[in-house]
GUSESE-243380 format. One line per field, with one value per residue (C-alpha): residue number from 0; residue in one letter; x, y, z. Coordinates in nm, 3 decimals. Layout:
REM residues N
num	NUM_...
residuo	A_...
px	X_...
py	Y_...
pz	Z_...
END
This chain:
REM residues 548
num	0_1_2_3_4_5_6_7_8_9_10_11_12_13_14_15_16_17_18_19_20_21_22_23_24_25_26_27_28_29_30_31_32_33_34_35_36_37_38_39_40_41_42_43_44_45_46_47_48_49_50_51_52_53_54_55_56_57_58_59_60_61_62_63_64_65_66_67_68_69_70_71_72_73_74_75_76_77_78_79_80_81_82_83_84_85_86_87_88_89_90_91_92_93_94_95_96_97_98_99_100_101_102_103_104_105_106_107_108_109_110_111_112_113_114_115_116_117_118_119_120_121_122_123_124_125_126_127_128_129_130_131_132_133_134_135_136_137_138_139_140_141_142_143_144_145_146_147_148_149_150_151_152_153_154_155_156_157_158_159_160_161_162_163_164_165_166_167_168_169_170_171_172_173_174_175_176_177_178_179_180_181_182_183_184_185_186_187_188_189_190_191_192_193_194_195_196_197_198_199_200_201_202_203_204_205_206_207_208_209_210_211_212_213_214_215_216_217_218_219_220_221_222_223_224_225_226_227_228_229_230_231_232_233_234_235_236_237_238_239_240_241_242_243_244_245_246_247_248_249_250_251_252_253_254_255_256_257_258_259_260_261_262_263_264_265_266_267_268_269_270_271_272_273_274_275_276_277_278_279_280_281_282_283_284_285_286_287_288_289_290_291_292_293_294_295_296_297_298_299_300_301_302_303_304_305_306_307_308_309_310_311_312_313_314_315_316_317_318_319_320_321_322_323_324_325_326_327_328_329_330_331_332_333_334_335_336_337_338_339_340_341_342_343_344_345_346_347_348_349_350_351_352_353_354_355_356_357_358_359_360_361_362_363_364_365_366_367_368_369_370_371_372_373_374_375_376_377_378_379_380_381_382_383_384_385_386_387_388_389_390_391_392_393_394_395_396_397_398_399_400_401_402_403_404_405_406_407_408_409_410_411_412_413_414_415_416_417_418_419_420_421_422_423_424_425_426_427_428_429_430_431_432_433_434_435_436_437_438_439_440_441_442_443_444_445_446_447_448_449_450_451_452_453_454_455_456_457_458_459_460_461_462_463_464_465_466_467_468_469_470_471_472_473_474_475_476_477_478_479_480_481_482_483_484_485_486_487_488_489_490_491_492_493_494_495_496_497_498_499_500_501_502_503_504_505_506_507_508_509_510_511_512_513_514_515_516_517_518_519_520_521_522_523_524_525_526_527_528_529_530_531_532_533_534_535_536_537_538_539_540_541_542_543_544_545_546_547
residuo	M_K_S_N_Y_S_R_R_R_F_L_G_L_S_A_L_G_T_A_S_V_F_G_L_S_T_I_N_L_L_T_G_C_T_P_N_D_I_V_S_E_E_E_N_E_E_Q_E_S_N_N_H_F_K_A_I_V_I_G_T_G_Y_G_G_S_V_S_A_L_R_L_G_E_A_K_V_N_T_L_M_L_E_M_G_Q_L_W_D_Q_P_G_E_D_G_K_I_F_S_K_M_T_S_P_D_K_R_S_M_W_F_K_N_K_T_E_L_P_I_S_N_F_F_W_F_G_I_D_R_N_I_D_S_Y_A_G_V_L_D_R_L_N_Y_D_N_M_S_V_Y_T_G_R_A_V_G_G_G_S_I_V_N_G_G_I_A_V_T_P_S_K_S_Y_F_E_E_V_F_P_K_V_D_S_G_E_M_F_N_V_Y_F_P_R_A_N_Q_M_L_G_V_N_Q_V_P_N_S_L_L_E_N_S_S_Y_Y_K_F_T_R_V_S_R_E_Q_A_K_R_S_G_Y_K_T_E_V_L_P_N_I_Y_D_F_N_Y_M_L_L_E_E_E_G_T_V_E_K_S_A_Y_D_N_E_V_I_F_G_N_N_A_G_K_K_T_L_D_K_T_Y_I_A_D_A_L_G_T_G_Y_V_T_L_K_V_L_H_E_V_I_R_I_T_H_K_E_N_A_G_Y_E_L_S_V_R_E_I_T_P_E_G_N_E_V_A_I_H_T_F_T_C_N_H_L_V_L_G_A_G_T_M_G_S_S_S_L_L_V_K_A_K_A_K_G_D_L_P_L_L_N_D_N_V_G_K_N_W_G_P_N_G_N_I_M_T_A_R_A_N_H_V_W_N_P_T_G_K_N_Q_S_T_I_P_V_M_G_I_N_D_W_D_N_P_V_Y_P_V_F_A_E_I_A_P_I_P_I_G_I_E_S_W_I_S_L_Y_L_A_I_T_K_N_S_E_R_G_Y_F_S_Y_D_T_V_K_D_E_A_V_L_N_W_G_E_N_Q_N_T_P_S_V_M_A_V_K_N_M_M_D_K_I_N_R_K_E_F_T_T_Y_R_Y_D_L_F_K_E_N_K_A_F_A_D_D_F_T_Y_H_P_L_G_G_C_V_L_G_E_A_T_D_L_Y_G_R_V_K_G_Y_K_N_L_Y_V_N_D_G_A_L_V_P_G_S_I_G_V_N_P_F_V_T_I_T_A_L_A_E_R_N_I_E_Y_I_I_K_N_D_I_L_V
px	-2.011_-1.706_-1.581_-1.635_-1.428_-1.159_-1.135_-1.122_-0.857_-0.643_-0.666_-0.596_-0.299_-0.160_-0.184_-0.012_0.263_0.333_0.340_0.580_0.821_0.842_0.830_0.511_0.335_0.001_-0.172_-0.489_-0.588_-0.404_-0.092_-0.150_-0.431_-0.758_-1.051_-1.310_-1.593_-1.440_-1.331_-1.168_-0.821_-0.969_-1.195_-0.907_-0.683_-0.957_-1.007_-0.636_-0.591_-0.807_-0.723_-1.092_-1.261_-1.617_-1.483_-1.150_-1.059_-0.774_-0.587_-0.563_-0.627_-0.937_-1.196_-1.037_-1.002_-1.363_-1.480_-1.274_-1.392_-1.761_-1.728_-1.553_-1.826_-2.079_-1.883_-1.781_-1.450_-1.244_-0.894_-0.719_-0.433_-0.170_0.127_0.323_0.478_0.349_0.549_0.563_0.926_1.220_1.522_1.886_1.837_1.561_1.294_1.024_1.022_1.283_1.263_1.202_1.541_1.733_1.555_1.685_1.555_1.244_1.125_1.034_0.885_1.165_1.337_1.711_1.653_1.390_1.133_1.021_0.754_1.005_1.306_1.536_1.636_1.810_1.826_2.036_1.883_1.777_1.668_1.899_2.023_1.872_1.877_1.591_1.346_0.975_0.948_0.630_0.585_0.556_0.550_0.385_0.522_0.319_0.340_0.251_0.136_0.283_0.083_0.196_0.052_0.112_0.262_0.205_-0.051_-0.268_-0.214_-0.222_-0.283_0.085_0.220_-0.035_-0.047_-0.357_-0.586_-0.936_-1.182_-1.548_-1.646_-1.915_-2.258_-2.332_-2.023_-2.078_-2.427_-2.279_-2.031_-2.278_-2.626_-2.785_-2.645_-2.856_-2.651_-2.864_-2.779_-2.412_-2.380_-2.598_-2.472_-2.165_-1.943_-1.981_-1.912_-1.599_-1.466_-1.524_-1.355_-1.058_-1.001_-1.034_-0.943_-0.834_-0.522_-0.546_-0.545_-0.241_-0.030_-0.171_-0.119_0.194_0.409_0.720_0.648_0.336_0.487_0.473_0.096_0.041_0.247_0.043_-0.282_-0.217_-0.112_-0.427_-0.645_-0.480_-0.575_-0.934_-0.925_-1.090_-0.884_-1.005_-0.857_-0.838_-0.913_-0.652_-0.593_-0.269_-0.318_-0.282_-0.263_0.063_0.171_0.117_0.369_0.606_0.576_0.660_0.956_0.840_0.802_0.992_0.919_0.748_0.553_0.814_1.097_1.048_0.836_0.538_0.551_0.776_0.569_0.527_0.692_0.438_0.127_-0.058_-0.374_-0.314_-0.548_-0.339_-0.415_-0.789_-0.993_-0.742_-0.675_-1.049_-1.101_-0.843_-0.993_-1.322_-1.151_-1.294_-1.029_-0.689_-0.428_-0.150_0.129_0.372_0.105_0.029_-0.275_-0.163_-0.469_-0.843_-1.063_-1.430_-1.526_-1.878_-2.090_-1.775_-1.693_-1.349_-0.996_-0.696_-0.333_-0.121_0.253_0.428_0.763_1.026_1.098_1.397_1.171_1.250_0.958_0.854_0.564_0.257_-0.052_-0.409_-0.699_-1.070_-1.373_-1.747_-1.735_-1.450_-1.401_-1.145_-1.007_-0.664_-0.702_-0.783_-0.475_-0.477_-0.846_-0.875_-0.560_-0.668_-1.007_-0.877_-0.619_-0.873_-1.108_-0.835_-0.701_-1.045_-1.050_-1.350_-1.483_-1.829_-1.701_-1.862_-1.688_-1.687_-1.421_-1.096_-1.270_-1.330_-0.998_-0.877_-0.605_-0.849_-0.713_-0.383_-0.126_0.171_0.324_0.550_0.602_0.916_0.863_1.067_1.366_1.188_0.899_1.050_0.840_1.043_1.341_1.131_0.804_0.551_0.491_0.117_-0.082_-0.362_-0.498_-0.619_-0.725_-1.084_-1.196_-1.411_-1.709_-1.520_-1.748_-1.458_-1.152_-1.252_-0.948_-0.893_-0.524_-0.359_-0.088_0.188_0.513_0.860_1.048_1.408_1.555_1.671_1.496_1.368_1.130_0.902_0.524_0.426_0.077_-0.089_-0.396_-0.712_-0.903_-1.224_-1.102_-1.346_-1.066_-1.050_-0.800_-0.842_-0.661_-0.568_-0.397_-0.037_0.029_0.408_0.420_0.128_-0.024_-0.277_-0.136_-0.281_-0.348_-0.339_-0.277_-0.001_-0.247_-0.523_-0.398_-0.403_-0.741_-0.602_-0.285_-0.489_-0.705_-0.409_-0.226_-0.526_-0.513_-0.137_-0.097_-0.336_-0.137_0.194_0.065_-0.056_0.265_0.510_0.643_0.707_0.706_0.990_1.122_1.398_1.192_1.019_1.134_1.193_1.201_0.822_0.635_0.342_0.404_0.127_0.283_0.195_-0.096_-0.147_-0.521_-0.592_-0.965_-1.187_-1.147_-1.444_-1.698_-2.006_-2.318_-2.116_-1.873_-2.067_-2.417_-2.488_-2.332_-2.007_-2.134_-1.942_-2.171_-2.154_-2.066_-2.230_-2.054_-1.773_-1.729_-1.517_-1.511_-1.239_-1.134_-1.188_-1.561_-1.510_-1.523_-1.194_-1.267_-1.414_-1.285_-1.093_-0.850_-1.050_-0.991_-1.278_-1.517_-1.372_-1.411_-1.769_-1.871_-1.712_-1.906_-2.230_-2.159_-2.036_-2.331_-2.568_-2.364_-2.347_-2.720_-2.834_-2.570_-2.385_-2.615_-2.906
py	1.046_1.009_1.362_1.307_0.987_1.155_1.437_1.195_0.987_1.290_1.400_1.052_0.996_1.336_1.239_0.905_1.067_1.334_1.079_0.860_1.145_1.241_0.886_0.947_0.658_0.841_0.936_1.136_1.444_1.664_1.500_1.668_1.921_1.987_2.113_2.318_2.075_1.774_1.698_2.001_2.000_2.060_1.756_1.534_1.660_1.595_1.247_1.171_1.308_1.043_0.760_0.681_0.632_0.546_0.262_0.083_-0.135_-0.381_-0.443_-0.275_-0.574_-0.616_-0.647_-0.383_-0.131_-0.173_-0.131_0.185_0.353_0.291_0.399_0.717_0.786_0.753_1.019_0.773_0.869_0.561_0.438_0.185_-0.014_-0.180_-0.380_-0.333_-0.030_0.219_0.160_0.481_0.597_0.453_0.295_0.344_0.173_0.414_0.146_0.108_-0.273_-0.535_-0.785_-1.157_-1.226_-0.983_-0.968_-0.764_-0.665_-0.510_-0.851_-1.041_-0.967_-1.005_-1.301_-1.360_-1.549_-1.540_-1.819_-1.855_-2.100_-2.238_-2.300_-2.479_-2.483_-2.795_-2.885_-2.577_-2.358_-2.016_-1.850_-1.564_-1.426_-1.088_-0.844_-0.874_-0.592_-0.509_-0.627_-0.682_-1.061_-1.300_-1.678_-1.820_-2.169_-2.431_-2.810_-2.940_-2.602_-2.257_-1.948_-1.650_-1.317_-0.951_-0.716_-0.365_-0.092_-0.268_-0.617_-0.897_-0.661_-0.563_-0.917_-1.115_-1.183_-0.967_-1.233_-1.094_-1.376_-1.379_-1.734_-1.928_-1.849_-2.216_-2.269_-1.943_-2.068_-2.399_-2.221_-1.955_-2.112_-1.850_-1.543_-1.381_-1.472_-1.253_-0.949_-1.045_-1.092_-0.796_-0.542_-0.629_-0.818_-0.542_-0.280_-0.463_-0.504_-0.139_-0.016_-0.252_-0.144_-0.491_-0.515_-0.779_-0.843_-0.712_-0.980_-0.820_-0.893_-1.239_-1.357_-1.172_-1.071_-1.278_-1.224_-1.444_-1.727_-1.942_-1.886_-1.979_-2.297_-2.417_-2.315_-2.523_-2.821_-2.798_-2.779_-3.084_-3.275_-3.158_-2.892_-2.550_-2.239_-1.890_-1.542_-1.417_-1.056_-0.872_-0.554_-0.486_-0.194_-0.347_-0.003_0.032_-0.313_-0.209_0.069_-0.184_-0.386_-0.077_0.000_0.354_0.317_0.154_-0.219_-0.383_-0.695_-0.728_-0.690_-0.980_-0.782_-0.934_-1.123_-0.859_-0.577_-0.408_-0.070_0.029_-0.088_-0.257_-0.104_-0.197_-0.105_0.193_0.349_0.271_0.193_0.321_0.649_0.702_0.620_0.875_1.124_1.125_1.304_1.067_0.794_0.791_0.525_0.415_0.202_-0.034_-0.077_-0.440_-0.530_-0.774_-0.786_-0.720_-0.690_-0.609_-0.328_-0.361_-0.073_0.086_-0.103_-0.249_-0.180_-0.266_-0.303_-0.207_-0.250_0.014_-0.076_0.074_-0.080_-0.248_-0.418_-0.208_-0.145_0.219_0.191_-0.004_0.205_0.169_0.255_0.221_0.214_0.158_-0.062_-0.298_-0.447_-0.723_-0.705_-0.849_-1.130_-1.493_-1.557_-1.231_-1.209_-1.578_-1.567_-1.256_-1.402_-1.749_-1.591_-1.355_-1.641_-1.862_-1.584_-1.490_-1.149_-1.244_-1.553_-1.544_-1.626_-1.945_-2.274_-2.209_-1.940_-2.079_-2.359_-2.446_-2.320_-2.425_-2.338_-2.302_-2.634_-2.475_-2.701_-2.586_-2.815_-2.792_-2.987_-3.021_-2.933_-3.061_-2.856_-2.777_-2.624_-2.338_-2.122_-1.803_-1.635_-1.331_-1.386_-1.140_-1.191_-1.123_-1.443_-1.395_-1.743_-2.053_-2.408_-2.453_-2.808_-2.712_-2.901_-3.230_-3.444_-3.632_-3.405_-3.038_-2.814_-2.451_-2.415_-2.079_-2.082_-1.924_-1.758_-1.861_-1.537_-1.632_-1.452_-1.762_-2.025_-2.298_-2.506_-2.518_-2.498_-2.391_-2.403_-2.284_-2.503_-2.449_-2.765_-2.860_-3.016_-3.064_-3.112_-2.837_-2.725_-2.527_-2.281_-2.353_-2.147_-2.234_-2.124_-2.147_-1.930_-1.717_-1.726_-1.910_-2.185_-2.356_-2.729_-2.901_-3.273_-3.416_-3.597_-3.338_-3.210_-3.559_-3.501_-3.182_-3.354_-3.634_-3.385_-3.192_-3.514_-3.633_-3.320_-3.304_-3.678_-3.642_-3.353_-3.534_-3.846_-3.643_-3.436_-3.717_-3.494_-3.535_-3.345_-3.131_-3.270_-3.013_-2.708_-2.781_-2.905_-3.278_-3.324_-3.312_-3.291_-3.134_-2.855_-2.918_-2.753_-2.387_-2.169_-1.824_-1.834_-1.895_-1.891_-1.949_-1.949_-1.722_-1.848_-1.651_-1.794_-2.002_-1.790_-1.484_-1.408_-1.373_-1.024_-1.085_-0.980_-1.197_-1.409_-1.344_-0.974_-0.657_-0.426_-0.676_-0.779_-0.992_-0.869_-1.048_-1.390_-1.553_-1.554_-1.790_-2.159_-2.282_-2.274_-2.048_-2.219_-1.921_-1.657_-1.521_-1.147_-1.033_-1.249_-1.110_-0.754_-0.806_-0.982_-0.704_-0.444_-0.628_-0.675_-0.325_-0.166_-0.365_-0.300_0.076_0.098_-0.128_-0.096_0.233_0.495_0.417
pz	2.002_1.777_1.851_2.223_2.215_2.006_2.260_2.553_2.385_2.313_2.677_2.807_2.578_2.681_3.048_2.984_2.782_3.042_3.324_3.133_3.057_3.423_3.562_3.760_3.930_3.956_3.632_3.571_3.375_3.624_3.486_3.153_3.135_3.316_3.107_3.294_3.230_3.410_3.765_3.924_4.074_4.419_4.388_4.280_4.561_4.819_4.678_4.690_5.041_5.207_4.963_4.930_4.594_4.508_4.291_4.260_3.963_4.011_3.685_3.345_3.119_2.906_3.184_3.404_3.122_3.013_3.372_3.429_3.111_3.176_3.540_3.428_3.174_3.456_3.651_3.922_4.088_4.011_4.091_3.866_4.019_3.798_3.926_3.603_3.436_3.184_2.867_2.669_2.660_2.464_2.628_2.542_2.204_2.106_2.140_2.405_2.384_2.304_2.018_2.060_1.909_2.132_2.469_2.761_3.104_2.948_2.834_3.152_3.494_3.750_3.584_3.545_3.222_2.951_2.954_2.594_2.477_2.230_2.449_2.201_1.836_1.711_2.083_2.165_2.437_2.313_2.640_2.735_3.064_3.149_3.440_3.687_3.616_3.592_3.233_3.033_3.033_3.325_3.326_3.637_3.695_3.880_3.891_3.543_3.408_3.341_3.255_3.047_3.159_3.082_3.342_3.211_3.169_2.914_3.054_2.801_2.510_2.530_2.492_2.290_1.917_1.884_1.736_1.791_1.722_1.819_1.925_1.743_1.877_1.939_2.153_2.339_2.426_2.541_2.770_2.892_2.864_3.094_2.913_2.641_2.333_2.105_2.315_2.325_1.948_1.851_2.106_2.309_2.066_1.802_2.071_2.184_1.830_1.751_2.069_2.031_1.671_1.523_1.153_0.901_0.696_0.338_0.073_-0.088_0.221_0.284_-0.072_-0.179_0.117_0.180_0.551_0.521_0.320_0.635_0.649_0.285_0.322_0.619_0.454_0.145_0.353_0.562_0.253_0.097_0.412_0.390_0.662_0.642_0.702_0.783_0.805_1.164_1.266_1.472_1.672_1.482_1.244_0.899_0.741_0.933_0.818_0.456_0.519_0.676_0.357_0.154_0.380_0.459_0.839_1.124_1.123_1.420_1.323_1.048_1.300_1.544_1.792_1.969_2.302_2.458_2.310_1.971_1.921_1.657_1.480_1.764_1.911_2.273_2.559_2.671_2.333_2.341_2.653_2.909_2.729_2.695_3.065_3.178_2.934_3.122_3.408_3.668_3.654_3.824_3.738_3.970_3.823_3.996_4.264_4.353_4.562_4.832_5.056_5.036_5.343_5.383_5.616_5.752_5.620_5.480_5.163_5.103_5.220_5.005_5.109_4.811_4.767_4.559_4.403_4.175_3.832_3.995_4.250_4.556_4.787_4.810_5.053_5.158_5.089_5.207_4.977_5.046_4.820_4.812_4.500_4.413_4.066_4.018_3.665_3.745_3.494_3.553_3.762_3.957_4.044_4.135_4.348_4.538_4.627_4.717_4.946_5.102_5.182_5.327_5.551_5.677_5.509_5.292_5.472_5.310_4.960_4.838_4.758_4.382_4.419_4.277_4.085_3.721_3.582_3.238_2.983_2.688_2.564_2.454_2.287_2.078_1.818_1.514_1.192_0.980_0.615_0.323_0.210_-0.116_0.080_0.285_0.517_0.475_0.634_0.728_0.913_1.048_1.418_1.378_1.301_1.048_0.973_1.152_1.075_1.188_1.264_1.562_1.420_1.447_1.670_1.831_1.819_1.777_1.716_1.625_1.533_1.477_1.212_1.418_1.312_1.423_1.351_1.414_1.112_0.925_0.716_0.950_0.733_1.038_1.048_1.399_1.549_1.869_1.899_2.101_2.189_2.367_2.691_2.980_3.236_3.498_3.761_4.081_4.307_4.668_4.934_5.022_5.379_5.343_5.030_5.152_4.807_4.595_4.373_4.068_4.081_3.741_3.697_3.478_3.252_3.234_2.898_2.742_2.568_2.414_2.295_2.138_1.949_1.808_1.726_1.526_1.310_1.266_1.203_0.912_0.764_0.817_0.643_0.345_0.321_0.413_0.691_1.063_1.391_1.524_1.853_1.909_2.007_2.337_2.675_2.719_2.338_2.325_1.997_2.182_2.433_2.686_2.991_2.931_2.827_2.683_2.757_3.128_3.201_3.503_3.876_3.953_3.705_3.604_3.766_4.013_4.216_4.099_3.982_3.610_3.601_3.788_4.131_4.377_4.591_4.963_4.940_4.821_4.573_4.503_4.139_3.908_3.548_3.353_3.218_3.557_3.470_3.172_3.272_3.133_2.760_2.492_2.174_2.032_2.157_2.451_2.479_2.256_2.460_2.785_2.656_2.539_2.859_3.065_2.865_2.941_3.310_3.394_3.214_3.435_3.752_3.700_3.633_3.915_4.188_4.154_4.005_4.236
END
């Protein structure tokens, strides 16, 4: 099995590399090489000529990538559609991605200015003007809530901090009471972790590197206040980070790279699941292709209207693709929005009333504390978080708080946290006829329970340390940034909008297989759960719906 995966990955990476060099928007093994024992050139050309595929997967994030790989393994001719770019070639500066501290047009998805989670420093704005371009990170802004999402081949894996945490079994069972937790924790979570390349920071880096001084400072403060801390697994390659520490390779995590992409070290989906999927020979990927409409064709599957653009945003064409089986893996925001819009416009009128419901931000709250001048957090900080404060067992205010970096290149004396809380408040999507799109509805006070939980933890640390909050970092001088999330979840919840395997109720051969299945909260960074759940679902779907 290992040699088979290695061969597939080599073939897939070759296809991606060739496509990137020549700026191709369609990528499959014909892009690079075509071994005799996979799909022939004639078969691929016939498939392309009529724009019909047995399966289409929308999106290349965690759920979409899992789905495409397993479909390809099952020899199902599959099309993947991604609205973002493939990032594989360096720009004028010799780098594929831009740094957090020097963003350019590569940083954001068609924005004229960056929209960072920390927007100020000592009350001076730090967002920068940039050229509008198909960059890697988008911030979707709604009333009272904004959502960060990846726009690239590899989706959120390109722009996240890589924290790969498996949730507690007890909370997983609380969130998914009808899913076999034994099967998930014995089969699918281990499979997901192995495929994603999850590993853990070496003790030598955690305890000795100057780049993790900020982590050690927050750890000791948490312990003095009676809180438990734990090391967090990650998809960043810590063997590479050891070389960064030695100074023998180009720095990435040690060079202010993360939310706009890492130029090295990070095991993103394009290097794992997607490469393996293309390597099967049964998967074709189209980039800069955005699905704008889905309609059901009686006895003929599904028809998709797809807008192709250039990296500058110019429309190339509107394409039509059809399929027998349609998998939505466009992420919580994308999959929910597509289905809500399709129902409202009468394209998929049989969708049930749970579509678009039960959305949540995973209880995300960001906050920062000001340390004393004799307790610095370090001029240099790795962008990859490796530790969290775990008070999830608190019966009143459960909190899981990542110890986050603030890599600005100067000493800041700041301890920064991205907290995950247990908040039962939920939002929903509705269709806006004027904008012709689905919009998120989230009330101004719905994050109050999350703020109270984080405040309880941080007040205790501040009292013990005789420290205070930083009020100069977030909009409106807030101590608690409660108006954005990195972890959108829900909108097409498992067992409500779908059956217990992501099959959308009301239609045959229509599936959701991403974070939209998770009802608003999972207690930790969600992508390992999304990956494992997608592995479970697509295995069942292939066996029971496709290969029958």
